[in-house]
C-alpha positions in Angstrom: 115.9 116.4 65.8 113.7 115.7 68.9 112.4 118.6 70.9 111.4 117.9 74.5 109.3 120.2 76.7 108.8 119.4 80.4 105.9 120.6 82.5 104.4 120.1 85.9 107.1 121.2 88.3 106.4 123.5 91.2 106.5 123.9 94.9 105.0 121.1 97.1 105.1 120.2 100.7 106.9 117.1 102.0 104.7 114.1 101.6 102.9 115.6 98.6 102.7 114.5 95.0 103.5 115.9 91.6 103.1 114.7 88.0 105.7 115.7 85.5 105.1 115.4 81.8 107.4 115.7 78.8 106.0 116.3 75.4 108.1 115.3 72.4 108.1 116.6 68.9 110.2 116.4 65.7 111.0 112.7 65.8 109.4 109.3 66.0 108.7 109.2 69.7 108.1 105.5 69.9 111.6 104.8 68.6 113.2 106.3 71.6 113.8 105.3 75.2 112.9 108.0 77.6 114.4 109.0 80.9 113.9 111.4 83.7 117.1 112.8 85.3 117.5 115.4 88.0 120.2 117.8 89.1 120.3 119.5 92.5 122.6 122.6 93.1 126.2 121.5 93.3 125.5 118.0 92.4 125.8 115.9 89.2 122.8 115.1 87.1 121.5 111.7 88.0 119.0 109.2 86.7 115.5 109.2 88.3 113.8 106.7 86.0 113.9 105.4 82.5 111.6 103.5 80.2 112.1 101.5 77.0 110.5 102.5 73.7 107.6 100.1 74.3 107.1 100.9 77.9 107.7 97.2 78.7 110.7 97.8 81.0 111.6 100.5 83.4 114.7 101.4 85.3 114.6 103.3 88.6 117.1 104.9 90.8 117.5 103.3 94.3 116.2 106.5 95.9 112.9 106.1 94.1 112.0 103.1 96.3 108.5 102.8 94.9 107.7 106.5 95.3 108.0 107.5 91.6 106.5 105.9 88.5 107.6 106.5 85.0 105.1 105.8 82.1 104.6 106.8 78.5 101.9 107.3 76.0 103.2 106.8 72.5 100.0 108.0 71.0 100.4 111.3 72.7 104.2 111.5 72.3 104.5 112.1 76.1 106.3 110.6 79.0 105.2 111.1 82.6 106.8 110.9 86.0 104.4 110.4 88.9 106.1 111.4 92.1 104.5 110.6 95.5 105.7 110.9 99.1 108.1 113.7 98.0 110.9 114.6 100.3 113.0 117.9 100.6 115.9 116.0 99.2 113.9 115.5 96.0 114.3 119.2 95.3 116.1 119.6 91.9 115.6 120.5 88.3 114.1 117.6 86.6 115.1 116.9 83.0 113.4 114.7 80.3 115.7 112.9 77.9 115.3 110.8 74.8 117.8 108.4 73.3 118.7 104.9 72.1 120.5 103.3 74.9 122.3 100.0 73.9 122.4 98.3 77.3 120.9 98.5 80.8 123.9 100.5 82.0 123.3 103.1 79.3 119.6 103.4 80.3 120.9 104.6 83.6 123.5 107.0 82.2 123.4 110.4 80.7 125.5 108.9 77.9 122.5 106.9 76.7 120.5 110.0 75.8 121.1 112.5 73.0 118.2 114.8 73.4 117.3 116.8 76.5 114.6 119.2 77.6 115.1 122.5 79.3 114.2 121.2 82.7 111.5 121.9 85.2 112.1 123.0 88.8 110.7 120.8 91.6 110.9 122.2 95.1 109.8 120.2 98.2 109.4 122.2 101.4 109.8 120.6 104.8 
């Protein structure tokens, strides 16, 4: 059983930056792919970015467009999401997820992840 705890959310002005972190415990962190998803009110949860167990490959949503960077530190059992040039439409609850996706499409899908954090709110004001 993997336990995930997100941190770093908050209120930021448009154009600003935030760094989200997700600390994992209870499992072998380096065995899992990690993903960041987000869910805005009234919308489905969607992929933001994902990273393979080694950190060698990342997957990004189209809306990221170079603004966000996912990274991981397997020695610290932590995955990060650096978010720059934030926009009001980035406002959502951001969730960390761990899993063993079997293909590129599963890296991008909620179905590829079996463990989820409780989420952290990110609010971007205009």
